[in-house]
N, C-alpha and C positions, 0 to 999 in steps of 0.2 A: 049208758053206753057212750064211750068217747068217740068224738067225731075225728075222722082222719084229717091231718094237716100236712101242707107242703113244707119240706125242709130246704132251707137255703144252703146251697153248696158253695163254699168259698175256698180261696187258696189256702187260707190258714185253717187247718183242720182243728186247731185248738179253740177257735171261736164258735159261738153257738148263737141260735136265734130263739128268742123266747117271745111268744105272742106276737110274732111278726116284727120284733125289734132286734137289732144286732147288738150283742154284748161281748166283751172280751172275757176270757177265762181268768180266774184268780190263780195264785200260785198253787194252792192246794188242789184246785180242780185240774191244773196242768199235770201235777204229780199223779193224780188218780188216772188221768188219761194215758200217761206213759206206762203206768203199771198195767192197765187193762188192755192196752194196744197189742196187737199180735206181733210176735217177734219173728226175725228172719229164720231162726232155727226151726220154728213151727211150720213155716211155709215151704222152705227149700230143703232138698236133700243135704246130707252132711258133707258130701264131696264138693258141692257147689259153694257151700258156706265157707269151706276152707280156702278155696281158690279166691273167693271174693276178698277175704281178709288179707290173704297174702299179697294180692295186687294193691290193696290199699296201703299196706305197709311199705311196698316198693315205691309207691308214689310219695309217701310221707318222708322216706329217708332222704331223698335228694333235697327236699325242702328244708329238712333239718340241716343238711350239709351246707345248703346255700345260706341259711341263717348264720351258721357259725363262720362261714367265709366272709359274709358281710360285716360281722362284728370285728373280724381281724382287719378288714379294709378300713373300717371306721377308726380303729386304733392307729393304723399307719397314717391316715390322713391327719389326725390330731397331732401326731408327732411332727409331720411335715409342716403344719401350720405354725407350730411353736418355733421350728427352725427358721421359717420365713420371717416371723416377727422379730427374731433376733437380728437377722440380716436386712431388715426393712429399709433403713436409711440408705445403705449402698444401692440396694436393688431399686428403691423408689426413684433415686436420681437417674439411674439408667433408664427406667421406664419413661420418665419425663423427657429425657433426651430423645428416646425413640419416638415418642409422640410428636415432638417438635420436628424431627426429621421427616416423619410421615406427612405432617402438615405442609412443610416446605416442599416436599417432593410431589405433592398432589398437583396434577396439571390444571391449568386455568383455562385453556382453550381446547376445543375439540381436535384441532390439528395436532397439538402436542400430545393429547391422550392417545390418538391413533398411532402416533409414532412410537409410543411407549410399548405397544403390544409386541411381545416376543413371538415371532412367527414360528421359530423352532419349537418353543415351549407349547405353542398352540397346536402345532401338528402332532407333537408327542402326546399331548392330552387327548386329542381326538382319536388317535390310533389306539391308545390304551383303553379308552372307554368303549370304543367300537368293538374291540376284541372281547370285552366282557359281555356286552349286550348286542351281539351280532345279529340275533334274530328279532330284536325289538329296536328298530332304528329310532323310534320316537324318544326312547330313553336317552340315547347318547346324543341326539339332536338337542335335547333340552340343556345339556351341559354347555353347548356352544353359546346360547344366549345368556346363561348364567355367568359364564366366563367373561364375555364381552361387557356385560353390565357391571361386573365388579372391577374390570380394568378401566373402562371408559366411564368413569364417574365424574361427569361434568354437568354443570347446570346450564340450562338453555332457557331463554326468555320468551322466544317465539316458537310455539309448537309446530307451526307450518313453514317456518323459514321463508316467510313471504318476501324478505328483502334480498334473498339469494336466488341463484339460478335453479332450474328444476333438477339438476343433478346433485345438488347439495343435500346432505353432507357426504354422500357416497363418493363424490369426486375427491374428497380428502384422503380416502383410504389408500395406503401404499399398495403398489402393484403386487408385491410378494404376498401380503395378507389377503388380497383379493383372489389371487390364484389359489391359495390354500383353502380359502372359504368356498370357492367354486368347486374345488375337488371334493371337499367334504360333503357339500350338499348334493353333488352329483351322485355320490355313492348311495344316498338314501332313496333315490327314485322319486319321480314326479308325484306319484300317488301319496307317498308319505309326506312329501313337501306340501301337498295340499292341506293335509290335516295339521301339519306343523304350522303353516301360515295362519290357520284359524286359531290354533293354540296361542300363537304369538299375539294376535289381536286381543284375545282375552287377557293374556299376561300383561300387555301394555296398559290396558285399562286398570287392572288390579294394582300394578306397581305405581301408577300415577295416583291412584286413590290413597296409597300409603305415603305419598309424598316424594317418591323417586321419579327421576326424569327418564329412566330406562332408555338411555341413548343407544346402548348395544342392541336392544330389541328393535328400535327404530331403524338402525342400519340393516339388520337382518330382514326386516319387512321390506325395506326399499330394494335390497339386493334381490330378494326372491321375486318381488313384483316386476322389476325391470328385466330379470333373466327369464322368468316364466309368466308372461302377462296373462295367459288364460286362467291361471290360478286365482287371480283377483275376481274374475267373472264367477267362478265356482264358489267363491267365498262371499258372494252377495247375500245369500240367506243368513249366514252367520253374522254378517255385519248388521243386517236389519234386526236380528234378535238382540244384538248389543245396543241398538238404538233406543229401545224401550228403557234401558237401565241408565244410559249415560248421555242421553240427548240434552238433559238439563245441566250437564257439567261441561261447560264450553271448552276448556283446554283438552279434556279427555276425548270428547267427540271430534274436535278439530284434528287431533292427532290421528284418530282412526280414519277420518276422511282423507287426510294427507297420505296415510299409508296405502289406502285403497286406490287413490288417484295416481300413484307412481307408475302403475302399469300402463296408463294411457300415454305416457311420454314415449313408450316403446311401440305401442300399437294403438292407432287412432280409434279403430272400431271398439276396442276394449275400453278405452277412455270415455267414449261417448256413452257406452252402455252403463258404465259405473256412474257417470254423471247423471244419467236419466233415472236410474233405479235407486241410487243411494243419496246423491247430493240434491237433486231437484226437489224431493219432498221437504227439505228444510230451507228452500229458497225464500219462503215467506217469513221465516224467522229472522229477526234483525241481527242476532248474534252470528249467523252463518251466511247471510246473503252476500256479504262482501267477498268471503272466501270462495263461495260457489261461482260468482262471476269472474273472480280473478283466475280460478282454475280453468274455466272454460276459455278465457282469453289466452292463457298460457298454452293450453292444449291445442287450440286451433292455430296459434302462432307458431308452435313447434312443428306442426305438420302442414304449414301454409304452402310449401313447395313439394309436398310428399305425394304419395300415390293417391289415386282418385278413390272416392267412395262409390259404392254401388247405388243403384237407384233406390232400393229399399232402405239402405242405411241412411242415405241423405234425407229421404222423406220422413223417416222415423225421428231423426235428429231435428229436422225442421219443425215437426209437430211439437216436440218437447221444448224447443227454444221459443217459438212464437205462440204456442198455445198451451201454456202451463196450466195445470189443474187448479192451483192455488192462486188467489188474487195477489198481485204484486203492484208496487208503486210505479208511477210513470217513469221515474229515473231508471228503475230496473228494466222496464219495458224497452226504453230507448237503448240501453246497453245490450240487451238481448238482440234487438234488431240490428245493431251494428255487427254483432257476431254472426248473425245469419248471412250477412254479405260475405264474410270471410269463409263461412261454410260453403256458400255457393262457388266461391273461387276455387276451393279445394275440390269440389265436385267436377269442375270443368277444366282445370289445368292439368289434366292427366296426360296420358300418352297421346302423341299426335294423331293416332288413328281412332281416337275416341269419337263416338257417334252421339251427338247431343239429341238427335231425334228420338233416342230411347227414353229421354226424360220428358219428351213433349206430351205424350198421351197421359201418363200418370199425373203430370202437373196440371193438365187441362181438366182432368177429373177432380183434382184437389181444389181447383179454383171455385167450383160450385159449393165447396164446404168452407170457404174462407169466411170466418166470422169476425175478423178484425181487419182494420185498414192496413196494419203493418204486414199481416200474413198475406193479404191480397196483393199488396204492392210488391212483396218479395217474389211471389209466384209470377206476377206479370213481368217483372224484370228478367227472371230466368227464361220465361217463354220468349220474350223479345230477343234474348241472347241466343236462344236455340235457332230462331228463324234467321238471325243475322250470320251465325257461324256455320250452320249446316242447312243447305238447300233442301235436303231430304225432309226437313220438318214441314215444308209446304205440302208435300205429298201426304204426310200423316194428318196435317190440318184439314186437307180436303176430305179425308175419310171421316173425320170427326165433326165436320162443320154442320151438317144437317141435324145432328143430335146434340150439338153444343152451341146453339145459336147465341144464347145469352153470354156464355163465356167468350165466344169469338167476338162479340160486340165489345166486350171489355178490353180484349187484347188489341183490337183494331183502334179503339179510342186511345189506348196507351201509345200505340205506334204513332197516331196522328198528333198527340200532345207533344211528342218530341220528334217532330218531322225533320228538323234540320239534321239531327243525328241519324235518323232512320234512313233518309234518302242517300246518305253516304255509306251506310253499313249494309243495307239490304241489297240483295241481288235483284236489280231492277227488272230483268226479264222474268225471273221466276215470280216475283211479287206482282208484276203486271198480269201474268197468266192467272195467278190466284185471285186477284181482284175481279178479273173478267168472269172467273168461275163463280165467285160469290154473287155477282150481279145477276147472272143467269139463274142461280139457285134461289136467290131471293124472289125473283119474278115467278118461278115455278111454285114457291111456297106461299105466295101472296094470298091466294084464294083458299088456303087450307083452313079448316074449321076443326076445333077451335083455333083462334089465332095464337101464333107462337110468340112467346115472350121474347122481347129483344129483337124481333125481326125488323121492325120499323127503324129502330136505332141503328141496326146493322146496315140497312139500306141507305140511310142518310150518311153514315160514315164512309161507306164505299163510294158514294157519289162525290163526297168531299175529297177523298184521297185520289179518285180518278181525275178530278179537276186539277189537283196540285201536280199530278204526274204528267198532265198534258203540256206540250211544248208551247210556250208563249211566243206569238209572232211579234216582230218589231213594229212599232207604230209607223204610219206613213210619214208623219211629220219629221221624226228623227232621221228616217232614211233619206228623205228629200233634202234635209239640212246637210247631212253628211255628203251627199252627192254634189250639192251646190258648192260647198267649201272645197271639195276635191277638184271640181272643175275650175273654180277661180284660181286656186293655187297652181294648177297645171297651166292655165292661160298666162299667169304672171311669169312663171318660170320659162315658158316658151318665148314670151315677149322679150325677156332679158337676154336669153340665149340668141335670139334672132338679131338684136341690135348690138350685141357685144357688151353692153354695160347697162346698169340700172338707170343712169341719168339719160342715156340716149334712147331708152325704151319708151314706148307709148305711155306706160304707167308712170314713169319718172316725169315725162313732159306734162302729163295731166296734173300731178302733184305740184310741179313747178308753176303751172298756170294758175292754180288756185292759191298759191303762196305758201303751201305747207312745206315744200322743200326749202324755200328761202328762209323761213323762220327756223326750221330745223338746223340749217347751217349756221345761222346767227347764234343759236343756243350752244352749238358745239364750239364755236370760236370763243364765246364768253367763258365757257368751262375751261378751255385751254389757257386763257389769260389768267384766271384766278388760280388755277393749278400751278402755273409758273411762279406767281407771286407767293403762294404758300411754300413752295420749295425754297425760294430765296430767303424768306423770313426764317425758315427752319434752320438753314445753314448759318445764318447770322446769330440767332438767339439760342439755339439748342445747346451749344457748349456752355454758355453762361448759366442757363437754368440747370443744366446737369451738374455743374460744379457746386452750385448753391445747394441743390438737393442732396449731393453727397456729403457736404459739410454738416448739414442739419441732421441727416438721418444716420450718420456713422455711429454716434454713441448708442443709439437705439438698436442698430443692427448688431453691434458688439454685445449688448445686453441680451438680445435674442439668441445670439450664438452661445453665450454662457449658459443661458437657461436651457438651450437645446442639449448641451453637454450633460447638464445635471439630470434632465429628464431621461436622456439616453442611458446614463449609468443606473438610475433608479429602475428603469424598465428592464435592463439586463439582470439586475438582482431579482426582480419579481419573476422574470422568466426562468431563472435558475431554480427558484423555490417551486415554481409551478411545474417545472420539469421533474423535480424530485417527487412532488405530490402525484404527478401522473404516473411515474414509474411504479409507485406503490398501489395505486387504485385503478390503473388502466386495465388490468386483466378482468376484474369484476365488472367495471364499467363497460368494457367492450362486449362482454357476454350479454349484459342486459340490453345494450344497443342492438346487437344482432337479433335478440329475441323480439324486441318491440319494433324494430325498423320495418319489418315486413308488414306489420299491421298499420303503422303510422302512415306509410305511403298510401295504402288502400283507403284508409279512413279519410285522409286529407282529400284524396281524389274524389271520394264519394260525396264529401261535404261540398266540394266545388261543383260537382254535377247537380247536387240538390239545389244549391244556390242559383245556378243557371236555370234550372227547371222552374223554380218558383218565380224568378225574375221574368222568365218568358211568359209564365201563366199570368202574372200581373200585367205585363205589357199587352197580352192578348185581351185580357179583361178590360183594360183601359181603352183599347182600340174598339172593342165591341160596344162599350158604353158610349164612346164618342160617336160611333156610327149610328147608334140607335137614338141618342139624345141630343147631340150637338150638330152633326152634319146632316140635317134634315131640312126640308122646305127650301128656303133661299140658299142655305148653306149645304145643300146636298152635293155629292160629287159631280152629278151631271150639270147642275147650275154653275158650280165653280169652274168646271171645264169650259163651259160656254163663255163665262166672264173672262177667263184667261185668254181664250181665242180672240175675243173682242178687244181686249187690252193689247194683244200683240198686233192685231190689225191696225188699231188706232195709232200705236207707236210707229209702225212701219209707214203709215201715211204721213205722220209728222216728220219722220226722218227724210222721206222723199221730198216733201215740200221744203224742208230746210235746205236740203242739198240743191234743189232747183233754184231757191232764192240766192244761195251763195254763188251758183254759176251765173245767174243773171247779174249780180253785183260785179262779178269779175269781168264779164263781157262789157258791161256799161263803163267800167273803169278803163278798159282797153280802148273803147271808142273815144273816150274823153282825151286820152293820151294821143 
């Protein structure tokens, strides 16, 4: 009895399985299989079989007709090739001439390529394609970038145009072409432009992979990003998906970053969001760190005098700048800290009715999270600015003081460290009220358990600031000295006025008795005598020496005059060349100066403030060191003051004794006479 076996079912019905192994059928076996296989006539009715064969014949006829037509076309092509071979010399020369003309007519600069675009032809092309694909805008939008890429076929060396201003290369586009492009893109709708922008990003990467520069695509990306900035924010997920494929290809990824960043020059909040989500993740990579920093510098410089940021936007941007997730070098950290100052300026230089006290509470809360010195220093500077510019910040500070003792101690210490600037900027009355409030609050919290961190530091700082704010009374010695001098001057003036002249006054007679007035008159007479002799000698000898000096120096003076003429002519030529050079490069140079001037002034000012701050800190440290290690014991301030008083008293005694001795000598001399 045979055992049942499983049969393998395959696509090829002509194959078979023998003992679990797969084998192909031979020719004879195939013929037997065909003969034994059921036929269509056996399975289907006759009517269905006839319709099946008729349909097959209908399908087969066109194929036959196509084959015959293709044979006729092949014959015609062969005849045309023979005719072209006979006329090849003449036609070859013409084709070579056309190639030369094309090479000569190819533009070398981007400006020339943009001026070659025929606006009328462009508008006609867009109109015709739009009419064909009216319901599918993406199809006729794709013809725009293909057209511009084919016309603007120029090579570029820098994918980010770092040496140009932020509007380049869109600023080179003629106004007529820009208007036509604006009209065409406006017809598509913003939702379609969103999808089109993402398609252009992908197309840019693919074309650059093939070796093309895709300048037309770059222009379209810049145009859409600057006209519709929100599109760049919506395209962030698409950009991040491209990052995985092109991050290791520097020119391609730099081009994508450049295209995404163009929206920020129109809208600061969009630029900061793109920088945080797209550019910041590659900051740690050496290939992209320079571009990421340069973009942030340009972005903040572009909006340095623009509208203010909201509190949340500022804090989010500050966290991204001063607390990056990836480790960066010290040089990059310093550059980011400088940009945080510019960001602070943008946040506060808003409309005149801006209230900085709105920033105070969130900044005070962020101060407890500060994990780096740069982040803490920036928050303290902003808090100090809040209390200086807006007195309402003191009211907010009072509400937060008891729950933010440690942060308040840090801010008070910061204010004390720059006291010279603080006492001029702070509202003295409001600050004095706040210090009194802190002293009372510290006393009430002194016995609390457990002890509050920073309370003791806060108490000491408040005492130090209170002492500095107290008005210092003038010392008795300086007051007495001033009164004595004032009384002596008044007495001398009254004496002269009473007697009519200084010589007749009592003061004059006293000076004459001791001989001081006599010797003063002698010195004055001698000075008059020698002055008269000098005038006489000058009248006699000055003409002689003048003539000699003229004779000796005349050749040298003439030589100097000739050299002056030569130098003047050379300088005029140099200035003429310099004027020509300026006329060609001045526009670009002016745009760059305007862009960086706003940042340079703030940076220089901040460096000067930092230098003054560190100099003051060094001086205070030296003063503290001297007070603790040098001026102690015999050299303590109290002992030095005592020694000074003793020295003054001894000096006064010696002066009085000398004066009495002179008076005695004068009286004895008068008695002898």
